[in-house]
PyMOL Python script that loads the backbone (N, CA, C, O; Angstrom):
from pymol import cmd

cmd.read_pdbstr("""\
ATOM      1  N   MET A   1      90.891  56.774 120.017  1.00  0.00           N
ATOM      2  CA  MET A   1      91.876  57.288 120.940  1.00  0.00           C
ATOM      3  C   MET A   1      91.721  56.583 122.280  1.00  0.00           C
ATOM      4  O   MET A   1      90.606  56.307 122.722  1.00  0.00           O
ATOM      5  N   ILE A   2      92.819  56.303 122.903  1.00  0.00           N
ATOM      6  CA  ILE A   2      92.831  55.663 124.211  1.00  0.00           C
ATOM      7  C   ILE A   2      92.391  56.683 125.258  1.00  0.00           C
ATOM      8  O   ILE A   2      92.750  57.858 125.170  1.00  0.00           O
ATOM      9  N   HIS A   3      91.616  56.242 126.246  1.00  0.00           N
ATOM     10  CA  HIS A   3      91.203  57.099 127.353  1.00  0.00           C
ATOM     11  C   HIS A   3      91.650  56.444 128.646  1.00  0.00           C
ATOM     12  O   HIS A   3      90.937  55.619 129.218  1.00  0.00           O
ATOM     13  N   SER A   4      92.833  56.817 129.098  1.00  0.00           N
ATOM     14  CA  SER A   4      93.390  56.259 130.329  1.00  0.00           C
ATOM     15  C   SER A   4      92.555  56.703 131.524  1.00  0.00           C
ATOM     16  O   SER A   4      92.010  57.807 131.543  1.00  0.00           O
ATOM     17  N   LYS A   5      92.465  55.835 132.507  1.00  0.00           N
ATOM     18  CA  LYS A   5      91.728  56.150 133.729  1.00  0.00           C
ATOM     19  C   LYS A   5      92.654  56.634 134.852  1.00  0.00           C
ATOM     20  O   LYS A   5      92.201  57.247 135.819  1.00  0.00           O
ATOM     21  N   LYS A   6      93.951  56.351 134.714  1.00  0.00           N
ATOM     22  CA  LYS A   6      94.912  56.822 135.713  1.00  0.00           C
ATOM     23  C   LYS A   6      96.258  57.042 135.042  1.00  0.00           C
ATOM     24  O   LYS A   6      96.515  56.531 133.952  1.00  0.00           O
ATOM     25  N   LEU A   7      97.102  57.799 135.698  1.00  0.00           N
ATOM     26  CA  LEU A   7      98.398  58.194 135.150  1.00  0.00           C
ATOM     27  C   LEU A   7      99.222  57.005 134.675  1.00  0.00           C
ATOM     28  O   LEU A   7      99.835  57.049 133.609  1.00  0.00           O
ATOM     29  N   GLU A   8      99.230  55.949 135.471  1.00  0.00           N
ATOM     30  CA  GLU A   8     100.063  54.782 135.161  1.00  0.00           C
ATOM     31  C   GLU A   8      99.669  54.093 133.856  1.00  0.00           C
ATOM     32  O   GLU A   8     100.457  53.324 133.305  1.00  0.00           O
ATOM     33  N   GLU A   9      98.470  54.355 133.358  1.00  0.00           N
ATOM     34  CA  GLU A   9      98.014  53.745 132.098  1.00  0.00           C
ATOM     35  C   GLU A   9      98.455  54.517 130.868  1.00  0.00           C
ATOM     36  O   GLU A   9      98.375  53.987 129.760  1.00  0.00           O
ATOM     37  N   THR A  10      98.918  55.751 131.025  1.00  0.00           N
ATOM     38  CA  THR A  10      99.269  56.558 129.869  1.00  0.00           C
ATOM     39  C   THR A  10     100.606  56.113 129.274  1.00  0.00           C
ATOM     40  O   THR A  10     101.505  55.666 129.987  1.00  0.00           O
ATOM     41  N   MET A  11     100.710  56.243 127.973  1.00  0.00           N
ATOM     42  CA  MET A  11     101.941  55.872 127.283  1.00  0.00           C
ATOM     43  C   MET A  11     103.102  56.731 127.757  1.00  0.00           C
ATOM     44  O   MET A  11     104.214  56.232 127.930  1.00  0.00           O
ATOM     45  N   LEU A  12     102.849  58.034 127.971  1.00  0.00           N
ATOM     46  CA  LEU A  12     103.936  58.920 128.400  1.00  0.00           C
ATOM     47  C   LEU A  12     104.497  58.499 129.753  1.00  0.00           C
ATOM     48  O   LEU A  12     105.712  58.535 129.949  1.00  0.00           O
ATOM     49  N   TRP A  13     103.653  58.108 130.676  1.00  0.00           N
ATOM     50  CA  TRP A  13     104.133  57.667 131.986  1.00  0.00           C
ATOM     51  C   TRP A  13     104.924  56.380 131.834  1.00  0.00           C
ATOM     52  O   TRP A  13     105.974  56.226 132.458  1.00  0.00           O
ATOM     53  N   GLN A  14     104.444  55.460 131.024  1.00  0.00           N
ATOM     54  CA  GLN A  14     105.149  54.199 130.823  1.00  0.00           C
ATOM     55  C   GLN A  14     106.522  54.418 130.185  1.00  0.00           C
ATOM     56  O   GLN A  14     107.496  53.769 130.564  1.00  0.00           O
ATOM     57  N   ILE A  15     106.594  55.323 129.226  1.00  0.00           N
ATOM     58  CA  ILE A  15     107.872  55.656 128.599  1.00  0.00           C
ATOM     59  C   ILE A  15     108.798  56.302 129.632  1.00  0.00           C
ATOM     60  O   ILE A  15     109.984  55.982 129.707  1.00  0.00           O
ATOM     61  N   TYR A  16     108.243  57.204 130.413  1.00  0.00           N
ATOM     62  CA  TYR A  16     109.022  57.891 131.447  1.00  0.00           C
ATOM     63  C   TYR A  16     109.624  56.888 132.422  1.00  0.00           C
ATOM     64  O   TYR A  16     110.815  56.949 132.726  1.00  0.00           O
ATOM     65  N   LEU A  17     108.808  55.973 132.907  1.00  0.00           N
ATOM     66  CA  LEU A  17     109.301  54.970 133.854  1.00  0.00           C
ATOM     67  C   LEU A  17     110.349  54.062 133.223  1.00  0.00           C
ATOM     68  O   LEU A  17     111.311  53.661 133.878  1.00  0.00           O
ATOM     69  N   GLU A  18     110.157  53.744 131.952  1.00  0.00           N
ATOM     70  CA  GLU A  18     111.114  52.875 131.249  1.00  0.00           C
ATOM     71  C   GLU A  18     112.473  53.548 131.133  1.00  0.00           C
ATOM     72  O   GLU A  18     113.508  52.890 131.233  1.00  0.00           O
ATOM     73  N   LYS A  19     112.471  54.843 130.926  1.00  0.00           N
ATOM     74  CA  LYS A  19     113.739  55.555 130.686  1.00  0.00           C
ATOM     75  C   LYS A  19     114.331  56.145 131.963  1.00  0.00           C
ATOM     76  O   LYS A  19     115.480  56.587 131.967  1.00  0.00           O
ATOM     77  N   ALA A  20     113.572  56.155 133.022  1.00  0.00           N
ATOM     78  CA  ALA A  20     114.021  56.778 134.263  1.00  0.00           C
ATOM     79  C   ALA A  20     114.555  55.733 135.234  1.00  0.00           C
ATOM     80  O   ALA A  20     114.252  54.544 135.131  1.00  0.00           O
ATOM     81  N   ASN A  21     115.344  56.206 136.165  1.00  0.00           N
ATOM     82  CA  ASN A  21     115.837  55.365 137.241  1.00  0.00           C
ATOM     83  C   ASN A  21     114.732  55.289 138.288  1.00  0.00           C
ATOM     84  O   ASN A  21     114.464  56.273 138.977  1.00  0.00           O
ATOM     85  N   LEU A  22     114.097  54.148 138.410  1.00  0.00           N
ATOM     86  CA  LEU A  22     112.912  54.017 139.268  1.00  0.00           C
ATOM     87  C   LEU A  22     113.194  54.190 140.753  1.00  0.00           C
ATOM     88  O   LEU A  22     112.266  54.368 141.541  1.00  0.00           O
ATOM     89  N   SER A  23     114.458  54.139 141.142  1.00  0.00           N
ATOM     90  CA  SER A  23     114.755  54.251 142.564  1.00  0.00           C
ATOM     91  C   SER A  23     114.851  55.699 143.041  1.00  0.00           C
ATOM     92  O   SER A  23     115.011  55.942 144.237  1.00  0.00           O
ATOM     93  N   GLY A  24     114.757  56.658 142.130  1.00  0.00           N
ATOM     94  CA  GLY A  24     114.952  58.056 142.490  1.00  0.00           C
ATOM     95  C   GLY A  24     113.697  58.747 142.967  1.00  0.00           C
ATOM     96  O   GLY A  24     112.598  58.193 142.929  1.00  0.00           O
ATOM     97  N   LYS A  25     113.891  59.976 143.421  1.00  0.00           N
ATOM     98  CA  LYS A  25     112.798  60.779 143.960  1.00  0.00           C
ATOM     99  C   LYS A  25     112.061  61.548 142.862  1.00  0.00           C
ATOM    100  O   LYS A  25     110.931  61.989 143.073  1.00  0.00           O
ATOM    101  N   ARG A  26     112.676  61.710 141.714  1.00  0.00           N
ATOM    102  CA  ARG A  26     112.073  62.521 140.658  1.00  0.00           C
ATOM    103  C   ARG A  26     110.754  61.922 140.170  1.00  0.00           C
ATOM    104  O   ARG A  26     109.808  62.662 139.903  1.00  0.00           O
ATOM    105  N   CYS A  27     110.676  60.603 140.051  1.00  0.00           N
ATOM    106  CA  CYS A  27     109.436  59.958 139.615  1.00  0.00           C
ATOM    107  C   CYS A  27     108.309  60.243 140.600  1.00  0.00           C
ATOM    108  O   CYS A  27     107.182  60.536 140.199  1.00  0.00           O
ATOM    109  N   ASP A  28     108.617  60.156 141.885  1.00  0.00           N
ATOM    110  CA  ASP A  28     107.620  60.460 142.908  1.00  0.00           C
ATOM    111  C   ASP A  28     107.178  61.916 142.823  1.00  0.00           C
ATOM    112  O   ASP A  28     105.998  62.233 142.978  1.00  0.00           O
ATOM    113  N   TRP A  29     108.152  62.800 142.573  1.00  0.00           N
ATOM    114  CA  TRP A  29     107.837  64.217 142.453  1.00  0.00           C
ATOM    115  C   TRP A  29     106.913  64.469 141.268  1.00  0.00           C
ATOM    116  O   TRP A  29     105.941  65.214 141.396  1.00  0.00           O
ATOM    117  N   VAL A  30     107.198  63.864 140.116  1.00  0.00           N
ATOM    118  CA  VAL A  30     106.358  64.041 138.926  1.00  0.00           C
ATOM    119  C   VAL A  30     104.934  63.562 139.214  1.00  0.00           C
ATOM    120  O   VAL A  30     103.962  64.220 138.844  1.00  0.00           O
ATOM    121  N   LYS A  31     104.824  62.431 139.867  1.00  0.00           N
ATOM    122  CA  LYS A  31     103.498  61.904 140.202  1.00  0.00           C
ATOM    123  C   LYS A  31     102.786  62.835 141.177  1.00  0.00           C
ATOM    124  O   LYS A  31     101.584  63.067 141.042  1.00  0.00           O
ATOM    125  N   ASP A  32     103.510  63.371 142.154  1.00  0.00           N
ATOM    126  CA  ASP A  32     102.918  64.320 143.103  1.00  0.00           C
ATOM    127  C   ASP A  32     102.416  65.570 142.388  1.00  0.00           C
ATOM    128  O   ASP A  32     101.342  66.077 142.710  1.00  0.00           O
ATOM    129  N   VAL A  33     103.179  66.068 141.429  1.00  0.00           N
ATOM    130  CA  VAL A  33     102.766  67.251 140.663  1.00  0.00           C
ATOM    131  C   VAL A  33     101.492  66.939 139.881  1.00  0.00           C
ATOM    132  O   VAL A  33     100.566  67.749 139.856  1.00  0.00           O
ATOM    133  N   TYR A  34     101.442  65.773 139.245  1.00  0.00           N
ATOM    134  CA  TYR A  34     100.236  65.369 138.516  1.00  0.00           C
ATOM    135  C   TYR A  34      99.024  65.342 139.455  1.00  0.00           C
ATOM    136  O   TYR A  34      97.975  65.898 139.131  1.00  0.00           O
ATOM    137  N   GLU A  35      99.170  64.701 140.613  1.00  0.00           N
ATOM    138  CA  GLU A  35      98.055  64.579 141.543  1.00  0.00           C
ATOM    139  C   GLU A  35      97.615  65.941 142.082  1.00  0.00           C
ATOM    140  O   GLU A  35      96.419  66.187 142.238  1.00  0.00           O
ATOM    141  N   ALA A  36      98.568  66.822 142.366  1.00  0.00           N
ATOM    142  CA  ALA A  36      98.227  68.165 142.837  1.00  0.00           C
ATOM    143  C   ALA A  36      97.500  68.950 141.745  1.00  0.00           C
ATOM    144  O   ALA A  36      96.528  69.652 142.025  1.00  0.00           O
ATOM    145  N   ALA A  37      97.967  68.833 140.508  1.00  0.00           N
ATOM    146  CA  ALA A  37      97.331  69.535 139.388  1.00  0.00           C
ATOM    147  C   ALA A  37      95.915  69.026 139.163  1.00  0.00           C
ATOM    148  O   ALA A  37      95.004  69.816 138.917  1.00  0.00           O
ATOM    149  N   ALA A  38      95.724  67.710 139.246  1.00  0.00           N
ATOM    150  CA  ALA A  38      94.398  67.141 139.055  1.00  0.00           C
ATOM    151  C   ALA A  38      93.446  67.626 140.146  1.00  0.00           C
ATOM    152  O   ALA A  38      92.285  67.928 139.869  1.00  0.00           O
ATOM    153  N   GLU A  39      93.929  67.701 141.370  1.00  0.00           N
ATOM    154  CA  GLU A  39      93.094  68.196 142.481  1.00  0.00           C
ATOM    155  C   GLU A  39      92.764  69.671 142.293  1.00  0.00           C
ATOM    156  O   GLU A  39      91.627  70.091 142.505  1.00  0.00           O
ATOM    157  N   TYR A  40      93.754  70.445 141.897  1.00  0.00           N
ATOM    158  CA  TYR A  40      93.555  71.880 141.672  1.00  0.00           C
ATOM    159  C   TYR A  40      92.564  72.118 140.533  1.00  0.00           C
ATOM    160  O   TYR A  40      91.663  72.949 140.653  1.00  0.00           O
ATOM    161  N   LEU A  41      92.729  71.392 139.435  1.00  0.00           N
ATOM    162  CA  LEU A  41      91.866  71.593 138.274  1.00  0.00           C
ATOM    163  C   LEU A  41      90.424  71.170 138.531  1.00  0.00           C
ATOM    164  O   LEU A  41      89.512  71.630 137.844  1.00  0.00           O
ATOM    165  N   ALA A  42      90.213  70.306 139.504  1.00  0.00           N
ATOM    166  CA  ALA A  42      88.849  69.902 139.826  1.00  0.00           C
ATOM    167  C   ALA A  42      88.022  71.100 140.298  1.00  0.00           C
ATOM    168  O   ALA A  42      86.796  71.094 140.188  1.00  0.00           O
ATOM    169  N   ASP A  43      88.694  72.118 140.819  1.00  0.00           N
ATOM    170  CA  ASP A  43      88.002  73.311 141.321  1.00  0.00           C
ATOM    171  C   ASP A  43      87.913  74.439 140.301  1.00  0.00           C
ATOM    172  O   ASP A  43      87.362  75.495 140.612  1.00  0.00           O
ATOM    173  N   ILE A  44      88.434  74.250 139.102  1.00  0.00           N
ATOM    174  CA  ILE A  44      88.490  75.335 138.127  1.00  0.00           C
ATOM    175  C   ILE A  44      87.114  75.839 137.736  1.00  0.00           C
ATOM    176  O   ILE A  44      86.950  77.014 137.410  1.00  0.00           O
ATOM    177  N   ARG A  45      86.117  74.948 137.765  1.00  0.00           N
ATOM    178  CA  ARG A  45      84.759  75.351 137.377  1.00  0.00           C
ATOM    179  C   ARG A  45      84.108  76.269 138.410  1.00  0.00           C
ATOM    180  O   ARG A  45      83.109  76.923 138.112  1.00  0.00           O
ATOM    181  N   LEU A  46      84.665  76.322 139.618  1.00  0.00           N
ATOM    182  CA  LEU A  46      84.134  77.254 140.612  1.00  0.00           C
ATOM    183  C   LEU A  46      84.338  78.698 140.167  1.00  0.00           C
ATOM    184  O   LEU A  46      83.519  79.569 140.457  1.00  0.00           O
ATOM    185  N   THR A  47      85.439  78.940 139.459  1.00  0.00           N
ATOM    186  CA  THR A  47      85.748  80.282 138.973  1.00  0.00           C
ATOM    187  C   THR A  47      85.334  80.465 137.519  1.00  0.00           C
ATOM    188  O   THR A  47      84.827  81.520 137.137  1.00  0.00           O
ATOM    189  N   PHE A  48      85.553  79.428 136.708  1.00  0.00           N
ATOM    190  CA  PHE A  48      85.274  79.495 135.275  1.00  0.00           C
ATOM    191  C   PHE A  48      84.190  78.481 134.937  1.00  0.00           C
ATOM    192  O   PHE A  48      84.477  77.354 134.534  1.00  0.00           O
ATOM    193  N   GLN A  49      82.945  78.897 135.108  1.00  0.00           N
ATOM    194  CA  GLN A  49      81.825  77.977 134.923  1.00  0.00           C
ATOM    195  C   GLN A  49      81.679  77.462 133.488  1.00  0.00           C
ATOM    196  O   GLN A  49      81.075  76.412 133.273  1.00  0.00           O
ATOM    197  N   ASN A  50      82.211  78.171 132.527  1.00  0.00           N
ATOM    198  CA  ASN A  50      82.083  77.751 131.130  1.00  0.00           C
ATOM    199  C   ASN A  50      83.108  76.703 130.727  1.00  0.00           C
ATOM    200  O   ASN A  50      83.000  76.116 129.650  1.00  0.00           O
ATOM    201  N   TYR A  51      84.090  76.463 131.566  1.00  0.00           N
ATOM    202  CA  TYR A  51      85.098  75.442 131.251  1.00  0.00           C
ATOM    203  C   TYR A  51      84.475  74.076 131.463  1.00  0.00           C
ATOM    204  O   TYR A  51      83.737  73.865 132.425  1.00  0.00           O
ATOM    205  N   THR A  52      84.769  73.161 130.577  1.00  0.00           N
ATOM    206  CA  THR A  52      84.251  71.809 130.717  1.00  0.00           C
ATOM    207  C   THR A  52      85.401  70.830 130.825  1.00  0.00           C
ATOM    208  O   THR A  52      86.405  70.950 130.122  1.00  0.00           O
ATOM    209  N   LEU A  53      85.252  69.892 131.681  1.00  0.00           N
ATOM    210  CA  LEU A  53      86.178  68.774 131.831  1.00  0.00           C
ATOM    211  C   LEU A  53      87.641  69.210 131.980  1.00  0.00           C
ATOM    212  O   LEU A  53      88.536  68.582 131.414  1.00  0.00           O
ATOM    213  N   HIS A  54      87.877  70.253 132.718  1.00  0.00           N
ATOM    214  CA  HIS A  54      89.252  70.640 133.021  1.00  0.00           C
ATOM    215  C   HIS A  54      89.581  70.120 134.408  1.00  0.00           C
ATOM    216  O   HIS A  54      89.661  70.867 135.383  1.00  0.00           O
ATOM    217  N   ASP A  55      89.766  68.813 134.454  1.00  0.00           N
ATOM    218  CA  ASP A  55      90.054  68.125 135.715  1.00  0.00           C
ATOM    219  C   ASP A  55      91.082  67.034 135.436  1.00  0.00           C
ATOM    220  O   ASP A  55      91.786  67.087 134.428  1.00  0.00           O
ATOM    221  N   GLY A  56      91.171  66.068 136.303  1.00  0.00           N
ATOM    222  CA  GLY A  56      92.129  64.979 136.109  1.00  0.00           C
ATOM    223  C   GLY A  56      91.903  64.237 134.804  1.00  0.00           C
ATOM    224  O   GLY A  56      92.859  63.794 134.168  1.00  0.00           O
ATOM    225  N   THR A  57      90.649  64.098 134.399  1.00  0.00           N
ATOM    226  CA  THR A  57      90.345  63.435 133.120  1.00  0.00           C
ATOM    227  C   THR A  57      90.940  64.212 131.964  1.00  0.00           C
ATOM    228  O   THR A  57      91.456  63.623 131.015  1.00  0.00           O
ATOM    229  N   HIS A  58      90.870  65.532 132.038  1.00  0.00           N
ATOM    230  CA  HIS A  58      91.439  66.377 130.987  1.00  0.00           C
ATOM    231  C   HIS A  58      92.958  66.163 130.894  1.00  0.00           C
ATOM    232  O   HIS A  58      93.512  66.035 129.802  1.00  0.00           O
ATOM    233  N   ILE A  59      93.606  66.126 132.043  1.00  0.00           N
ATOM    234  CA  ILE A  59      95.056  65.899 132.050  1.00  0.00           C
ATOM    235  C   ILE A  59      95.379  64.565 131.385  1.00  0.00           C
ATOM    236  O   ILE A  59      96.279  64.488 130.549  1.00  0.00           O
ATOM    237  N   LEU A  60      94.649  63.519 131.752  1.00  0.00           N
ATOM    238  CA  LEU A  60      94.895  62.198 131.165  1.00  0.00           C
ATOM    239  C   LEU A  60      94.625  62.195 129.663  1.00  0.00           C
ATOM    240  O   LEU A  60      95.359  61.554 128.910  1.00  0.00           O
ATOM    241  N   ASN A  61      93.587  62.899 129.214  1.00  0.00           N
ATOM    242  CA  ASN A  61      93.308  62.989 127.782  1.00  0.00           C
ATOM    243  C   ASN A  61      94.438  63.674 127.032  1.00  0.00           C
ATOM    244  O   ASN A  61      94.807  63.253 125.936  1.00  0.00           O
ATOM    245  N   VAL A  62      94.989  64.735 127.624  1.00  0.00           N
ATOM    246  CA  VAL A  62      96.123  65.438 126.996  1.00  0.00           C
ATOM    247  C   VAL A  62      97.339  64.509 126.949  1.00  0.00           C
ATOM    248  O   VAL A  62      98.014  64.433 125.922  1.00  0.00           O
ATOM    249  N   LEU A  63      97.624  63.805 128.046  1.00  0.00           N
ATOM    250  CA  LEU A  63      98.758  62.871 128.061  1.00  0.00           C
ATOM    251  C   LEU A  63      98.567  61.765 127.024  1.00  0.00           C
ATOM    252  O   LEU A  63      99.517  61.380 126.344  1.00  0.00           O
ATOM    253  N   ASP A  64      97.337  61.253 126.903  1.00  0.00           N
ATOM    254  CA  ASP A  64      97.062  60.232 125.894  1.00  0.00           C
ATOM    255  C   ASP A  64      97.281  60.768 124.478  1.00  0.00           C
ATOM    256  O   ASP A  64      97.839  60.080 123.623  1.00  0.00           O
ATOM    257  N   ALA A  65      96.833  62.005 124.241  1.00  0.00           N
ATOM    258  CA  ALA A  65      97.020  62.607 122.922  1.00  0.00           C
ATOM    259  C   ALA A  65      98.506  62.793 122.618  1.00  0.00           C
ATOM    260  O   ALA A  65      98.951  62.535 121.499  1.00  0.00           O
ATOM    261  N   MET A  66      99.267  63.238 123.607  1.00  0.00           N
ATOM    262  CA  MET A  66     100.706  63.431 123.418  1.00  0.00           C
ATOM    263  C   MET A  66     101.393  62.091 123.165  1.00  0.00           C
ATOM    264  O   MET A  66     102.275  61.991 122.312  1.00  0.00           O
ATOM    265  N   GLY A  67     100.993  61.079 123.899  1.00  0.00           N
ATOM    266  CA  GLY A  67     101.546  59.737 123.680  1.00  0.00           C
ATOM    267  C   GLY A  67     101.209  59.229 122.288  1.00  0.00           C
ATOM    268  O   GLY A  67     102.032  58.579 121.644  1.00  0.00           O
ATOM    269  N   GLY A  68      99.990  59.526 121.821  1.00  0.00           N
ATOM    270  CA  GLY A  68      99.597  59.133 120.476  1.00  0.00           C
ATOM    271  C   GLY A  68     100.428  59.833 119.416  1.00  0.00           C
ATOM    272  O   GLY A  68     100.735  59.244 118.379  1.00  0.00           O
ATOM    273  N   LEU A  69     100.796  61.081 119.664  1.00  0.00           N
ATOM    274  CA  LEU A  69     101.652  61.813 118.722  1.00  0.00           C
ATOM    275  C   LEU A  69     103.043  61.201 118.649  1.00  0.00           C
ATOM    276  O   LEU A  69     103.660  61.175 117.584  1.00  0.00           O
ATOM    277  N   LEU A  70     103.537  60.708 119.783  1.00  0.00           N
ATOM    278  CA  LEU A  70     104.851  60.057 119.789  1.00  0.00           C
ATOM    279  C   LEU A  70     104.812  58.747 119.022  1.00  0.00           C
ATOM    280  O   LEU A  70     105.726  58.432 118.260  1.00  0.00           O
ATOM    281  N   GLY A  71     103.748  57.988 119.230  1.00  0.00           N
ATOM    282  CA  GLY A  71     103.564  56.731 118.530  1.00  0.00           C
ATOM    283  C   GLY A  71     104.753  55.800 118.648  1.00  0.00           C
ATOM    284  O   GLY A  71     105.351  55.665 119.715  1.00  0.00           O
ATOM    285  N   ILE A  72     105.083  55.168 117.553  1.00  0.00           N
ATOM    286  CA  ILE A  72     106.153  54.173 117.544  1.00  0.00           C
ATOM    287  C   ILE A  72     107.536  54.789 117.723  1.00  0.00           C
ATOM    288  O   ILE A  72     108.503  54.065 117.960  1.00  0.00           O
ATOM    289  N   ARG A  73     107.647  56.091 117.614  1.00  0.00           N
ATOM    290  CA  ARG A  73     108.942  56.759 117.776  1.00  0.00           C
ATOM    291  C   ARG A  73     109.299  56.978 119.234  1.00  0.00           C
ATOM    292  O   ARG A  73     110.350  57.542 119.536  1.00  0.00           O
ATOM    293  N   SER A  74     108.446  56.542 120.136  1.00  0.00           N
ATOM    294  CA  SER A  74     108.667  56.821 121.558  1.00  0.00           C
ATOM    295  C   SER A  74     109.989  56.231 122.057  1.00  0.00           C
ATOM    296  O   SER A  74     110.561  56.751 123.015  1.00  0.00           O
ATOM    297  N   GLY A  75     110.477  55.183 121.446  1.00  0.00           N
ATOM    298  CA  GLY A  75     111.739  54.585 121.861  1.00  0.00           C
ATOM    299  C   GLY A  75     112.949  55.430 121.515  1.00  0.00           C
ATOM    300  O   GLY A  75     114.047  55.166 122.003  1.00  0.00           O
ATOM    301  N   ASN A  76     112.766  56.446 120.679  1.00  0.00           N
ATOM    302  CA  ASN A  76     113.871  57.292 120.233  1.00  0.00           C
ATOM    303  C   ASN A  76     114.172  58.440 121.184  1.00  0.00           C
ATOM    304  O   ASN A  76     115.140  59.172 120.979  1.00  0.00           O
ATOM    305  N   TYR A  77     113.373  58.604 122.201  1.00  0.00           N
ATOM    306  CA  TYR A  77     113.542  59.731 123.106  1.00  0.00           C
ATOM    307  C   TYR A  77     114.330  59.317 124.347  1.00  0.00           C
ATOM    308  O   TYR A  77     114.368  58.149 124.733  1.00  0.00           O
ATOM    309  N   ARG A  78     114.963  60.337 124.962  1.00  0.00           N
ATOM    310  CA  ARG A  78     115.724  60.046 126.169  1.00  0.00           C
ATOM    311  C   ARG A  78     115.493  61.177 127.170  1.00  0.00           C
ATOM    312  O   ARG A  78     115.137  62.296 126.800  1.00  0.00           O
ATOM    313  N   LEU A  79     115.700  60.862 128.414  1.00  0.00           N
ATOM    314  CA  LEU A  79     115.613  61.877 129.463  1.00  0.00           C
ATOM    315  C   LEU A  79     116.929  62.604 129.522  1.00  0.00           C
ATOM    316  O   LEU A  79     117.988  61.985 129.414  1.00  0.00           O
ATOM    317  N   GLU A  80     116.881  63.904 129.692  1.00  0.00           N
ATOM    318  CA  GLU A  80     118.104  64.697 129.783  1.00  0.00           C
ATOM    319  C   GLU A  80     118.866  64.374 131.050  1.00  0.00           C
ATOM    320  O   GLU A  80     120.096  64.321 131.044  1.00  0.00           O
ATOM    321  N   ASN A  81     118.147  64.160 132.130  1.00  0.00           N
ATOM    322  CA  ASN A  81     118.780  63.842 133.409  1.00  0.00           C
ATOM    323  C   ASN A  81     118.308  62.459 133.822  1.00  0.00           C
ATOM    324  O   ASN A  81     117.166  62.308 134.256  1.00  0.00           O
ATOM    325  N   GLN A  82     119.150  61.456 133.698  1.00  0.00           N
ATOM    326  CA  GLN A  82     118.770  60.074 133.962  1.00  0.00           C
ATOM    327  C   GLN A  82     118.530  59.796 135.452  1.00  0.00           C
ATOM    328  O   GLN A  82     117.963  58.759 135.796  1.00  0.00           O
ATOM    329  N   ASN A  83     118.944  60.687 136.322  1.00  0.00           N
ATOM    330  CA  ASN A  83     118.734  60.486 137.748  1.00  0.00           C
ATOM    331  C   ASN A  83     117.324  60.900 138.115  1.00  0.00           C
ATOM    332  O   ASN A  83     117.076  62.054 138.466  1.00  0.00           O
ATOM    333  N   CYS A  84     116.405  59.957 138.031  1.00  0.00           N
ATOM    334  CA  CYS A  84     115.000  60.264 138.238  1.00  0.00           C
ATOM    335  C   CYS A  84     114.756  60.561 139.698  1.00  0.00           C
ATOM    336  O   CYS A  84     113.624  60.847 140.089  1.00  0.00           O
TER     337      CYS A  84
END
""", "prot")
cmd.dss("prot")
cmd.show_as("cartoon", "prot")
cmd.util.cbc("prot")
cmd.orient("prot")
């Protein structure tokens, strides 16, 4: 399994950028949400000490797994709202 080190390396992000209008604000918003979630999840162990690796790495692993599930069919998908 691929282990991306940053969002831009994941298949899902690459597919998203390919299908989205790169000049729009939506792409920036999605990236901001990812970064905020990664920062928030870094603190999850302060409350839930038994949780392991629920941080930015976990998010990237989930995105990699989802991209792996899409596989070669990734070209068959489309964004509902093309105005990224």
